[in-house]
C-alpha positions in Angstrom: 70.4 88.3 154.0 69.9 91.4 152.2 71.4 91.8 148.5 73.2 94.7 147.9 73.4 96.0 144.3 77.0 96.2 142.1 77.9 97.6 139.0 79.7 95.4 136.6 81.2 96.5 132.9 81.1 93.5 130.4 82.7 93.8 126.8 80.2 92.3 124.1 81.6 88.6 124.2 80.7 88.6 128.0 77.5 90.5 127.8 77.1 87.8 124.9 77.5 84.2 126.9 75.8 86.3 130.1 72.5 86.8 127.9 73.0 83.2 126.4 72.8 81.6 129.6 70.1 83.7 130.9 68.1 82.2 127.8 69.7 78.4 128.5 69.0 78.7 132.1 65.4 80.8 132.4 67.1 82.4 135.2 67.8 86.8 135.5 70.8 87.8 134.9 71.3 88.3 138.7 70.7 84.7 139.6 73.3 83.8 136.7 76.0 85.7 138.4 75.5 84.9 141.9 75.6 81.3 140.7 78.9 81.9 139.0 80.3 83.7 141.7 79.3 80.6 144.1 80.7 78.4 142.1 83.9 79.4 141.6 84.5 80.3 145.4 83.6 76.5 145.8 86.0 75.2 142.6 89.1 77.5 144.6 88.6 76.2 147.7 88.8 72.7 146.9 91.4 72.1 149.4 89.3 73.1 152.2 86.1 71.2 151.5 86.2 68.1 153.3 84.1 66.6 150.8 86.2 67.3 147.8 89.5 66.1 149.6 87.7 62.6 149.5 88.0 62.7 145.7 90.5 60.1 145.2 91.0 59.1 148.8 90.3 55.7 148.2 92.6 54.8 145.8 95.1 54.5 148.2 96.4 50.5 148.3 96.2 50.6 152.0 92.4 51.1 151.9 90.9 47.4 152.0 89.1 46.3 148.4 86.2 45.5 150.3 85.7 48.7 152.6 82.3 49.4 151.1 80.9 46.3 152.2 82.8 45.6 155.6 83.3 48.9 156.6 81.3 48.2 159.8 83.7 45.1 160.3 86.7 47.6 159.8 85.6 50.5 162.1 85.0 48.0 164.8 88.3 46.2 164.4 90.1 49.9 164.3 88.1 51.6 167.4 88.8 47.9 169.2 92.9 48.8 168.8 92.4 52.2 169.6 91.0 51.2 173.0 93.8 48.7 173.4 96.7 51.1 172.6 94.9 53.9 175.1 94.9 51.5 177.9 98.1 50.0 178.0 100.0 50.7 180.8 103.6 51.4 179.1 101.4 54.6 177.2 100.8 56.4 180.2 99.2 59.8 179.7 101.8 63.2 179.5 100.5 66.1 182.4 
């Protein structure tokens, strides 16, 4: 994707921060600005990011404490329960 120039005005404090980051990271100023934009976008879109939504999700008391070691067993059990519910005659599909 082609890069297009922009013009940004920085006060002395922000310019010093940018200069310090470029020295510390060994990156050009433009790369530091692009990375900062991407990080802000990722942070602000937190609720939209499915991976970020997983954070803390396993703290729910309904999640089994041994899920990490018995995940296959729980997946098979849940899958079998879903099939049984779908096959019940009293659960006819609506048109």
